[in-house]
C-alpha positions in Angstrom: 21.4 -22.9 3.0 18.8 -22.1 0.3 19.3 -23.2 -3.3 18.9 -20.8 -6.2 15.7 -22.6 -7.2 14.2 -22.2 -3.6 15.1 -18.5 -3.7 13.4 -18.0 -7.0 10.3 -19.9 -5.8 10.1 -17.7 -2.7 10.4 -14.5 -4.6 7.9 -15.7 -7.2 5.4 -16.5 -4.5 5.8 -13.1 -2.8 5.4 -11.4 -6.2 2.2 -13.4 -6.9 0.8 -12.4 -3.5 1.3 -8.7 -4.2 -0.2 -9.1 -7.7 -3.2 -10.9 -6.2 -3.7 -8.0 -3.7 -3.5 -5.4 -6.5 -6.0 -7.4 -8.5 -8.5 -7.6 -5.6 -8.2 -3.8 -5.0 -8.6 -3.1 -8.7 -11.7 -5.3 -9.0 -13.1 -3.6 -5.8 -12.8 -0.2 -7.5 -14.6 -1.5 -10.6 -17.4 -3.1 -8.6 -17.9 0.1 -6.6 -18.1 2.2 -9.8 -20.7 -0.2 -11.2 -22.7 -0.3 -8.0 -22.9 3.4 -7.6 -22.6 4.7 -11.2 -20.0 7.2 -10.1 -16.2 7.2 -10.6 -14.6 5.0 -7.9 -11.1 4.6 -6.5 -9.5 1.9 -4.3 -6.1 1.7 -2.7 -4.1 0.0 0.0 -1.6 1.8 2.3 0.7 0.9 5.1 0.5 2.6 8.5 1.6 6.2 8.7 4.9 5.2 10.3 6.3 1.9 9.0 9.4 0.6 10.7 11.8 -2.3 10.4 11.5 -5.3 12.8 14.2 -7.7 11.7 17.0 -8.5 9.2 18.4 -11.8 8.2 21.3 -12.4 5.8 21.3 -16.0 4.6 24.2 -17.6 2.6 23.5 -19.1 -0.8 27.1 -19.8 -1.9 30.5 -18.1 -1.4 29.5 -15.2 -3.7 25.8 -14.8 -3.0 23.5 -14.2 -0.1 19.8 -13.4 0.5 18.7 -10.4 2.5 15.4 -10.9 4.3 13.7 -7.8 5.7 10.6 -7.9 8.0 8.6 -4.8 8.9 6.7 -4.1 12.1 3.5 -5.0 10.2 4.9 -8.5 9.5 5.5 -7.9 5.8 8.5 -9.9 4.7 10.6 -9.3 1.6 13.8 -10.9 0.3 16.4 -10.2 -2.3 19.3 -12.2 -3.8 22.6 -10.4 -3.9 25.6 -11.6 -6.0 29.0 -10.4 -5.0 32.4 -10.2 -6.7 34.1 -10.9 -3.3 33.5 -14.1 -1.2 31.4 -14.0 2.0 31.1 -16.6 4.7 28.2 -17.7 6.8 30.0 -16.3 9.9 30.4 -12.9 8.4 26.7 -12.8 7.4 25.6 -13.8 10.9 27.8 -11.1 12.4 26.3 -8.5 10.0 22.8 -9.7 10.7 23.4 -9.0 14.4 24.7 -5.5 13.7 21.7 -4.7 11.4 19.3 -5.9 14.0 21.0 -3.9 16.7 21.4 -0.6 14.7 18.5 -0.4 12.2 15.4 -2.1 13.7 12.7 0.2 14.9 13.7 2.8 12.4 11.4 4.4 9.7 12.5 5.3 6.2 13.8 8.9 7.0 15.9 7.6 9.8 17.9 5.0 7.8 20.2 7.4 6.0 21.5 9.2 9.2 21.9 5.9 11.0 23.9 4.5 8.0 26.3 7.4 8.2 26.9 6.7 11.9 27.6 3.0 11.2 30.0 4.0 8.3 32.3 5.6 10.9 33.0 2.4 12.6 32.6 -0.4 10.0 35.3 -1.6 7.7 34.9 -1.0 3.9 34.0 -4.6 3.1 31.5 -4.9 6.0 30.0 -1.5 5.3 29.4 -2.5 1.6 27.3 -5.4 2.7 25.5 -3.4 5.3 24.7 -0.7 2.8 23.3 -3.3 0.4 20.9 -4.6 3.1 19.9 -1.2 4.3 19.3 0.1 0.8 17.0 -2.9 0.1 15.2 -2.2 3.4 14.6 1.4 2.3 13.2 0.1 -1.1 10.8 -2.1 0.8 9.5 0.7 3.1 9.3 3.1 0.1 7.3 0.5 -1.9 4.9 -0.2 0.9 4.3 3.5 1.5 3.4 4.3 -2.1 0.9 1.7 -3.2 -0.9 2.5 -6.5 -4.4 4.0 -6.6 -6.9 2.1 -8.8 -9.6 4.1 -10.4 -12.6 2.9 -12.5 -15.7 4.3 -14.1 -14.3 7.8 -14.8 -16.6 8.1 -17.8 -19.6 7.7 -15.5 -19.1 11.5 -14.8 -20.6 12.3 -18.2 -23.9 10.6 -17.2 -24.6 13.4 -14.7 -25.8 16.8 -15.7 -23.2 18.7 -13.6 -20.4 17.2 -15.8 -22.0 17.1 -19.3 -19.9 20.2 -20.2 -16.5 19.0 -21.2 -15.0 22.2 -19.8 -16.2 21.2 -16.4 -15.7 17.4 -16.7 -12.2 17.4 -18.3 -10.2 18.7 -15.3 -11.8 16.3 -12.9 -11.5 13.3 -15.3 -7.8 14.1 -15.7 -7.3 14.4 -12.0 -9.0 11.0 -11.4 -6.8 9.4 -14.1 -3.6 10.3 -12.3 -2.5 7.1 -10.5 -0.7 9.1 -7.9 -3.8 11.2 -7.0 -4.0 12.0 -3.3 -7.6 12.6 -2.0 -7.0 12.3 1.7 -4.4 10.7 4.0 -5.8 7.2 4.5 -4.9 7.3 8.2 -7.5 10.1 8.7 -10.4 7.9 7.4 -12.0 6.3 10.4 -14.0 3.1 10.4 -17.3 3.7 8.6 -18.0 6.1 5.8 -16.4 9.6 5.5 -17.9 12.3 3.4 -16.2 15.4 2.0 -18.5 17.9 0.4 -17.3 20.5 -2.1 -14.8 22.9 -0.4 -14.0 20.4 2.3 -11.8 18.6 -0.3 -8.2 19.5 -0.3 -7.7 19.2 -4.1 -8.8 22.1 -6.2 -10.3 19.8 -8.8 -12.8 18.5 -6.2 -14.1 21.8 -4.9 -17.4 21.4 -6.8 -17.7 17.7 -6.1 -18.2 15.4 -3.2 -16.1 12.3 -2.1 -17.6 9.5 -0.1 -15.0 7.0 1.3 -14.9 3.9 3.5 -11.9 2.1 5.0 -11.2 -1.6 5.2 -8.7 -3.8 6.9 -6.1 -5.7 4.7 -4.4 -7.4 7.6 -0.7 -7.1 8.6 -1.2 -3.5 9.7 -2.3 -2.4 6.3 -5.5 -0.4 5.5 -7.5 0.0 2.4 -9.7 2.8 1.2 -12.6 2.7 -1.3 -14.6 5.7 -2.4 -16.5 7.4 -5.1 -16.5 11.0 -6.5 -19.7 12.7 -7.7 -21.8 15.8 -7.6 -22.7 17.5 -4.3 -26.4 16.4 -4.8 -25.4 12.7 -4.3 -27.7 10.5 -2.2 -25.1 10.3 0.7 -27.1 7.9 2.8 -27.4 5.4 0.0 -23.8 5.7 -1.2 -22.5 5.5 2.3 -24.5 2.4 3.1 -23.3 0.7 0.0 -19.6 1.6 0.5 -19.8 0.7 4.2 -21.1 -2.8 3.4 -18.6 -3.2 0.6 -15.7 -2.2 2.9 -16.8 -4.6 5.6 -17.0 -7.4 3.0 -13.4 -6.6 1.8 -12.2 -6.7 5.4 -13.8 -10.0 6.0 -12.5 -11.4 2.7 -8.9 -10.4 3.5 -9.2 -11.9 7.0 -10.8 -15.1 5.5 -13.9 -14.4 7.7 -17.5 -14.7 6.6 -19.1 -11.9 4.6 -21.1 -9.4 6.7 -24.8 -9.9 7.1 -26.9 -7.1 5.7 -28.1 -4.6 8.3 -31.2 -2.4 8.0 -29.2 0.4 6.4 -27.8 -2.1 3.8 -31.2 -3.6 2.9 -32.8 -0.2 2.5 -30.1 0.8 -0.1 
């Protein structure tokens, strides 16, 4: 059984890991903005369909337990639950088996309907514990699916003649300042640089601008995306080469591999 101190240390370590990831992504966006002199964005995202792989309910004391959830991308989260009623290790083992039988392999939209089915057969006390664990699993999937988007260098727009009119620059700057902005589903960005010119962009605010993006591998089934926004006259070859090299460097950094060696296209940029 885990002590309270061990539980707190595990949770703190996981929290620090996510903070470190966000810090790396934020810094990547800042470096891309400085490197290209255009507004830049960086984000991380889980696969399009993220599912649950495993549940474990671990006893702490007679009124507390830890729910551990693992996704199919090997991301692990845990949460301490305190109860008014008592719970035994045998009960938690039985419920862990039920959770792994009934809820693994499911994505977020499938959890609710499955929970309703289980409610028809489980007793009130057991269902309360099942509901706690499944609700926590739903929070994990929701959090992994909606990672924040980091933007940097938005004021760089004003250095380019196309945006020196505030009437033209303001809508785009406001759009880029929105932390929930959605430029393109990350799963559609293949390895290497992708370029969207003017009307090819989905967002109305980007119809007179271009977006250059490159994806990178964060490990554990997660992908990252880094890109810049600028006028349609951008030097696409130069920007693509820089972002491509940068994305490969991020993939290697996350995988603890060596940094990529510069290719001809990197040296020429």
